[in-house]
C-alpha positions as CSV (number, residue, x, y, z in Angstrom):
1,M,-4.3,-124.0,-110.3
2,R,-4.6,-126.3,-113.3
3,R,-6.3,-123.6,-115.2
4,K,-3.5,-121.1,-114.5
5,L,-1.0,-123.8,-115.5
6,R,-2.8,-124.4,-118.8
7,L,-2.9,-120.6,-119.5
8,A,0.8,-120.3,-118.8
9,T,1.6,-123.2,-121.1
10,F,-0.7,-121.7,-123.8
11,F,1.0,-118.3,-123.7
12,A,4.5,-119.9,-123.6
13,M,3.6,-121.8,-126.8
14,L,2.4,-118.5,-128.4
15,V,5.8,-116.9,-127.6
16,I,7.7,-119.9,-129.0
17,L,5.6,-120.0,-132.2
18,A,6.1,-116.2,-132.7
19,M,9.9,-116.4,-132.4
20,P,10.6,-117.4,-136.0
21,A,8.3,-114.6,-137.3
22,I,10.1,-112.1,-135.0
23,A,13.5,-113.4,-136.2
24,Q,12.4,-113.0,-139.9
25,D,11.7,-109.3,-139.3
26,V,15.4,-108.5,-138.9
27,I,18.4,-109.1,-141.1
28,K,21.5,-110.2,-139.1
29,I,24.9,-108.8,-140.1
30,G,28.1,-109.5,-138.2
31,T,30.7,-106.9,-137.3
32,I,34.2,-107.8,-136.3
33,F,36.7,-105.2,-135.3
34,P,39.6,-104.9,-132.7
35,R,37.7,-103.1,-130.0
36,S,40.2,-104.0,-127.3
37,G,44.0,-104.4,-127.4
38,A,46.5,-102.3,-129.3
39,N,44.1,-101.1,-132.0
40,A,41.1,-100.6,-129.7
41,M,40.7,-96.9,-130.3
42,L,40.6,-97.2,-134.1
43,G,38.5,-100.4,-133.8
44,E,35.9,-98.6,-131.8
45,Q,35.9,-95.7,-134.3
46,A,35.4,-98.2,-137.1
47,F,32.5,-99.8,-135.3
48,R,30.9,-96.5,-134.8
49,G,31.0,-95.8,-138.5
50,A,29.4,-99.2,-139.3
51,D,26.7,-98.7,-136.7
52,L,25.8,-95.2,-137.9
53,A,25.3,-96.7,-141.4
54,R,23.0,-99.3,-139.9
55,R,21.0,-96.7,-138.1
56,F,20.7,-94.5,-141.1
57,V,19.3,-97.4,-143.2
58,N,17.0,-98.5,-140.4
59,E,15.7,-95.0,-139.8
60,A,14.9,-94.8,-143.5
61,G,12.7,-98.0,-143.3
62,G,15.4,-100.7,-143.4
63,V,15.9,-103.2,-146.2
64,K,12.6,-104.3,-147.8
65,G,10.8,-103.5,-144.6
66,K,13.2,-105.4,-142.3
67,Q,15.5,-103.8,-139.8
68,I,19.2,-104.5,-139.8
69,Q,20.5,-106.1,-136.6
70,F,24.2,-106.2,-135.9
71,V,25.8,-109.1,-134.0
72,N,29.2,-107.9,-132.9
73,A,32.6,-109.3,-132.1
74,D,35.8,-108.0,-130.7
75,A,38.9,-109.3,-132.4
76,P,42.1,-107.8,-131.0
77,T,44.3,-110.4,-132.8
78,P,44.2,-112.5,-136.0
79,Q,43.7,-115.6,-133.8
80,A,40.7,-114.0,-132.1
81,A,39.4,-112.9,-135.5
82,V,39.2,-116.6,-136.5
83,T,37.4,-117.7,-133.3
84,E,34.9,-114.8,-133.4
85,A,34.2,-115.1,-137.1
86,E,33.3,-118.8,-136.6
87,R,31.0,-117.8,-133.7
88,L,29.2,-115.1,-135.6
89,I,28.6,-117.5,-138.5
90,S,27.8,-120.7,-136.8
91,K,26.1,-119.5,-133.6
92,E,24.7,-116.1,-134.5
93,G,23.6,-117.0,-138.0
94,A,25.4,-114.1,-139.7
95,K,25.8,-114.6,-143.5
96,V,27.8,-111.4,-144.0
97,L,30.6,-110.1,-141.7
98,I,31.7,-106.4,-141.9
99,G,35.3,-105.9,-140.9
100,S,38.2,-105.7,-140.2
101,L,40.4,-102.6,-139.8
102,T,43.7,-104.5,-140.0
103,S,44.9,-106.6,-142.9
104,G,46.0,-109.4,-140.5
105,N,42.5,-109.8,-139.2
106,A,41.0,-109.6,-142.7
107,L,43.2,-112.4,-143.9
108,S,42.4,-114.6,-140.9
109,I,38.7,-114.0,-141.4
110,T,38.8,-115.0,-145.1
111,S,39.9,-118.5,-144.1
112,V,36.6,-118.8,-142.1
113,T,34.3,-117.2,-144.6
114,E,35.6,-119.3,-147.5
115,R,35.2,-122.5,-145.6
116,S,31.7,-121.6,-144.3
117,G,30.3,-120.0,-147.4
118,A,29.7,-116.6,-145.7
119,I,30.8,-113.2,-147.0
120,L,33.6,-111.0,-145.7
121,W,32.6,-107.3,-146.5
122,E,36.0,-105.7,-146.0
123,T,36.0,-102.0,-145.5
124,S,39.5,-101.1,-144.2
125,G,42.2,-103.9,-144.5
126,I,44.3,-103.1,-147.6
127,S,46.7,-106.0,-148.0
128,D,46.7,-107.2,-151.6
129,D,46.4,-110.8,-150.3
130,V,42.8,-110.1,-149.2
131,T,41.6,-110.0,-152.8
132,N,44.3,-111.7,-154.9
133,K,44.2,-115.2,-153.4
134,G,41.2,-116.4,-155.4
135,F,38.7,-116.0,-152.6
136,T,35.1,-116.1,-153.8
137,S,33.4,-114.6,-150.8
138,V,35.3,-111.4,-150.2
139,F,34.2,-107.9,-151.3
140,R,36.5,-105.0,-150.5
141,T,35.2,-101.4,-150.7
142,C,38.5,-99.7,-149.8
143,D,41.7,-99.4,-151.8
144,A,44.4,-102.1,-152.1
145,G,47.9,-101.7,-150.7
146,S,49.6,-101.9,-154.1
147,L,47.5,-98.9,-155.3
148,R,49.0,-96.8,-152.5
149,G,52.5,-97.7,-153.5
150,Q,51.7,-96.9,-157.1
151,S,50.1,-93.6,-156.0
152,A,53.3,-92.6,-154.1
153,V,55.4,-93.1,-157.2
154,M,52.8,-91.3,-159.4
155,L,52.9,-88.4,-157.0
156,A,56.7,-88.2,-157.1
157,Y,56.8,-88.5,-160.9
158,D,53.9,-86.1,-161.8
159,S,54.3,-83.5,-159.1
160,I,57.3,-83.7,-156.7
161,A,59.9,-83.8,-159.5
162,A,58.8,-80.4,-160.9
163,L,58.6,-78.9,-157.4
164,L,62.2,-79.9,-156.8
165,G,63.3,-78.9,-160.3
166,I,64.6,-82.4,-161.1
167,P,63.7,-84.3,-164.3
168,A,61.2,-87.0,-163.3
169,N,63.4,-89.8,-164.6
170,G,66.3,-88.4,-162.7
171,L,64.7,-88.5,-159.3
172,R,66.5,-90.8,-156.8
173,V,63.9,-92.8,-155.0
174,A,64.3,-95.2,-152.0
175,I,61.7,-97.3,-150.3
176,I,61.7,-98.8,-146.8
177,Y,58.8,-100.7,-145.5
178,E,57.6,-102.8,-142.5
179,N,57.6,-106.3,-143.9
180,S,54.2,-107.6,-143.1
181,S,51.6,-108.0,-145.9
182,Y,50.6,-104.4,-145.3
183,G,54.0,-102.9,-146.1
184,T,54.9,-105.5,-148.7
185,S,51.8,-104.8,-150.8
186,Q,52.7,-101.1,-151.0
187,Y,56.4,-101.9,-151.8
188,N,55.3,-104.2,-154.6
189,G,53.0,-101.6,-156.1
190,A,55.7,-98.9,-155.9
191,M,58.4,-101.0,-157.5
192,A,56.0,-102.0,-160.4
193,E,55.1,-98.4,-161.0
194,M,58.8,-97.2,-160.9
195,K,59.6,-99.9,-163.5
196,R,56.8,-98.8,-165.7
197,R,58.0,-95.2,-165.6
198,N,61.7,-96.0,-165.9
199,M,62.6,-94.2,-162.6
200,K,65.9,-94.3,-160.8
201,F,65.7,-96.7,-157.8
202,V,68.6,-96.3,-155.3
203,F,67.7,-98.4,-152.3
204,A,64.9,-100.7,-150.8
205,N,64.7,-102.7,-147.6
206,G,62.1,-104.3,-145.4
207,Y,62.3,-104.5,-141.7
208,L,60.4,-105.7,-138.6
209,S,58.1,-103.0,-137.2
210,S,58.7,-104.4,-133.7
211,G,62.4,-103.5,-133.8
212,T,63.5,-100.9,-131.3
213,D,66.7,-99.8,-133.1
214,Q,66.6,-98.9,-136.7
215,T,70.0,-97.1,-136.8
216,S,71.4,-99.5,-139.5
217,L,68.4,-98.8,-141.8
218,V,68.7,-95.1,-141.3
219,L,72.4,-95.1,-142.2
220,Q,71.7,-97.1,-145.3
221,V,69.2,-94.5,-146.4
222,K,71.7,-91.8,-145.7
223,Q,74.3,-93.6,-147.9
224,A,71.8,-93.9,-150.7
225,K,71.1,-90.2,-150.8
226,P,67.5,-90.3,-152.1
227,D,65.6,-87.2,-153.3
228,V,62.4,-89.0,-152.3
229,L,62.0,-91.6,-149.6
230,I,58.9,-93.7,-149.6
231,H,58.3,-95.2,-146.2
232,V,55.5,-97.6,-145.1
233,G,55.2,-98.2,-141.4
234,Y,53.1,-98.1,-138.3
235,I,53.1,-95.2,-135.8
236,N,55.8,-96.5,-133.4
237,D,58.4,-97.5,-136.1
238,V,57.6,-94.4,-138.1
239,Q,58.3,-92.1,-135.1
240,L,61.6,-94.0,-134.5
241,I,62.8,-93.8,-138.1
242,A,61.7,-90.2,-138.5
243,N,63.7,-89.2,-135.4
244,G,66.7,-91.2,-136.8
245,L,66.6,-89.5,-140.2
246,R,66.9,-86.1,-138.5
247,G,69.4,-87.2,-135.9
248,Y,71.8,-88.7,-138.4
249,K,71.1,-85.9,-141.0
250,A,69.8,-88.5,-143.4
251,A,66.5,-86.8,-144.3
252,P,65.5,-86.8,-147.9
253,K,64.2,-83.8,-149.8
254,V,60.7,-85.3,-149.7
255,L,59.3,-88.0,-147.3
256,I,56.2,-89.8,-148.6
257,G,54.6,-92.2,-146.1
258,G,52.3,-95.0,-147.0
259,G,49.3,-94.3,-144.7
260,A,49.1,-95.8,-141.2
261,G,51.9,-94.1,-139.2
262,Y,52.2,-91.0,-141.4
263,T,48.5,-90.1,-141.4
264,D,47.9,-91.0,-137.7
265,P,47.3,-87.8,-135.6
266,Q,50.0,-89.1,-133.2
267,F,52.6,-88.5,-135.9
268,Q,52.1,-84.8,-135.6
269,V,52.0,-85.0,-131.8
270,G,55.4,-86.8,-131.8
271,Q,57.1,-84.7,-134.5
272,Q,55.6,-81.3,-133.7
273,T,56.7,-78.7,-136.3
274,F,59.0,-81.3,-137.9
275,A,55.8,-82.9,-139.3
276,N,55.3,-79.9,-141.6
277,G,55.9,-80.9,-145.2
278,V,55.7,-84.7,-144.6
279,I,53.3,-86.5,-147.0
280,G,51.1,-89.5,-146.4
281,I,49.3,-91.6,-149.0
282,D,46.0,-92.9,-147.7
283,M,42.2,-93.1,-148.3
284,P,40.4,-89.9,-148.9
285,S,38.6,-88.6,-145.8
286,N,36.8,-85.5,-144.6
287,I,36.8,-84.0,-148.1
288,D,34.9,-80.8,-148.7
289,P,31.3,-81.9,-149.4
290,N,31.0,-79.2,-152.1
291,L,33.5,-81.2,-154.2
292,L,30.9,-84.0,-154.4
293,K,28.8,-83.9,-157.6
294,N,25.7,-85.6,-156.2
295,E,23.4,-83.6,-153.9
296,K,22.3,-86.7,-152.0
297,D,25.9,-87.6,-151.3
298,R,26.6,-84.1,-150.0
299,A,23.6,-84.4,-147.7
300,I,24.7,-87.9,-146.4
301,S,28.3,-86.6,-145.8
302,K,27.0,-83.7,-143.7
303,Q,24.5,-85.9,-141.8
304,F,27.2,-88.4,-141.0
305,R,29.7,-85.8,-139.8
306,D,27.1,-83.9,-137.7
307,R,25.7,-87.0,-136.2
308,Y,29.1,-88.4,-135.3
309,R,30.2,-85.2,-133.6
310,A,26.9,-84.9,-131.7
311,E,27.1,-88.5,-130.4
312,Y,30.8,-88.9,-129.8
313,G,32.1,-85.4,-129.2
314,E,34.7,-85.5,-131.9
315,S,35.0,-85.4,-135.6
316,P,34.9,-88.7,-137.4
317,S,38.3,-90.3,-138.0
318,L,39.4,-91.8,-141.3
319,A,38.7,-95.2,-139.9
320,A,35.1,-94.2,-138.9
321,E,34.4,-92.6,-142.3
322,V,35.8,-95.4,-144.5
323,V,33.9,-98.1,-142.5
324,F,30.7,-96.0,-142.6
325,L,31.1,-95.7,-146.4
326,G,31.6,-99.4,-147.0
327,S,28.9,-100.4,-144.6
328,Y,26.4,-98.0,-146.1
329,V,27.0,-99.3,-149.6
330,L,26.3,-102.9,-148.3
331,L,23.1,-101.9,-146.4
332,N,21.8,-99.2,-148.7
333,N,22.8,-100.4,-152.2
334,V,23.6,-104.2,-152.2
335,L,21.1,-105.8,-149.8
336,P,18.1,-104.0,-151.4
337,A,19.2,-105.2,-154.8
338,A,19.4,-108.9,-153.7
339,T,16.4,-111.1,-154.5
340,D,16.7,-112.7,-151.1
341,M,19.1,-112.8,-148.2
342,S,20.9,-115.9,-149.3
343,V,24.7,-115.6,-149.8
344,E,24.5,-116.2,-153.5
345,S,21.9,-113.5,-154.0
346,I,23.9,-111.0,-152.0
347,K,27.0,-111.9,-154.1
348,K,25.1,-111.4,-157.3
349,A,23.7,-108.1,-156.1
350,A,27.2,-106.9,-155.1
351,L,28.6,-107.6,-158.5
352,S,25.6,-105.8,-160.2
353,I,25.9,-102.4,-158.4
354,N,27.6,-99.4,-159.9
355,V,27.7,-96.5,-157.3
356,P,29.1,-93.5,-159.1
357,E,30.0,-91.5,-156.0
358,T,30.2,-91.9,-152.2
359,I,30.9,-89.5,-149.4
360,N,34.7,-89.6,-149.9
361,G,34.5,-89.3,-153.7
362,W,35.0,-93.0,-154.4
363,A,32.9,-94.9,-156.9
364,V,32.0,-98.5,-156.0
365,R,32.1,-101.2,-158.6
366,F,33.5,-104.6,-157.9
367,D,35.8,-106.6,-160.1
368,S,34.1,-109.9,-160.7
369,A,37.3,-112.0,-160.5
370,T,38.6,-110.5,-157.2
371,G,35.9,-108.7,-155.4
372,Q,38.0,-105.5,-155.2
373,N,36.4,-102.2,-155.6
374,I,38.0,-100.7,-158.7
375,G,36.6,-97.3,-158.0
376,A,38.7,-96.8,-154.8
377,T,41.6,-94.4,-155.1
378,A,44.2,-92.9,-152.8
379,V,45.1,-89.3,-152.0
380,A,48.2,-87.5,-150.7
381,Y,47.9,-85.6,-147.4
382,Q,50.5,-83.2,-146.3
383,W,51.0,-82.0,-142.7
384,Q,50.7,-78.2,-142.6
385,E,50.6,-76.4,-139.2
386,G,49.2,-79.4,-137.3
387,Q,46.6,-80.2,-139.9
388,K,46.4,-82.8,-142.7
389,Q,45.7,-81.1,-146.1
390,I,44.9,-83.0,-149.3
391,V,47.4,-81.9,-151.8
392,W,46.9,-84.5,-154.6
393,P,45.0,-85.2,-156.8
394,S,44.0,-81.8,-157.9
395,N,40.3,-82.5,-158.0
396,L,40.2,-83.2,-154.3
397,K,42.9,-80.9,-152.9
398,S,42.3,-78.6,-150.0
399,A,45.7,-76.9,-150.1
400,D,48.9,-76.5,-152.2
401,F,52.2,-78.2,-151.4
402,K,54.3,-76.4,-148.8
403,Y,57.6,-76.9,-146.9
404,L,59.4,-78.7,-149.7
405,P,62.2,-79.6,-149.7
406,L,62.1,-80.6,-146.0
407,S,64.2,-78.4,-143.7
408,W,65.3,-81.2,-141.4
């Protein structure tokens, strides 16, 4: 009996002694997305993108011989994001958190990562505040909100004016936007670009996206008579306002949406044929792999799409693709370039990389002062017969403009 007890104790000690060695064979990375609540569907798609990036890297041998291990968190609200970020860092030992899908969650997580010295690797939250507050531990691979606002104005000036037969400086432009950091960032970018181009601004107003009656706002748009209306909103308020524009005969000649609600598949479901001609500014996604210059990027793009369809029974969404892209850059480019897995070494490696092309056409190169990827760009999608087609810029387009001016 004593001999059996001694043997059991001996083997237990071996297991305990082996645990640090086992732990050192993996690199822990946290993920934090809203996988329940109002954004659960997009949050789950985002996580799938990150997890496929992890598996691609692990299947290729990992990072310096070590496998990547994810420790995951569900953050349906900004408050939950704070709690879960603290848990991932303090209890799970994650030094890098991949997130966050929403700007609200991203901003909440930055308060934790800055305080704890960990890194937020932001793949999808676009509020300017994520990178313009002086944070030292944030790297964002996707575009910033102000860039989308600028892009909407550039599109109107460079392409839409000619399509309408109106001098660019004579276009009447109005902007309405939900007034969180998401919408405000795009509004600020659009206004700055209009000022640079000396364009005619006729009306602007922010509103609460939770409002259930936007009649007053729609009537103000009607009174302003814009040629181009730039609208930033989420799916519910976008549907409400689009219906109001038609119902009150207040539709502009061209409607340009700032991502979110206008590129959401539910927009077409709700608007049916009225979606035809509506434009949405967003991240590039699902571009023709033949437009990519690098053969390796074309192969990764095909592998990602094929694997996603095979495992989940659907094509990858924009959320899945942009999070895959950002996560893959971290795991495939940054971590291998770090001298060790300390936060400072990872930061130094992030600032050293220059990825000329990724699967959506972006380059990745981080601004040393802000952590923003200066290679991220926006594209214009247009709804055509139930499908989103890239119509701008010309080097990425899949179709020409149609249905303009709108026939609402």
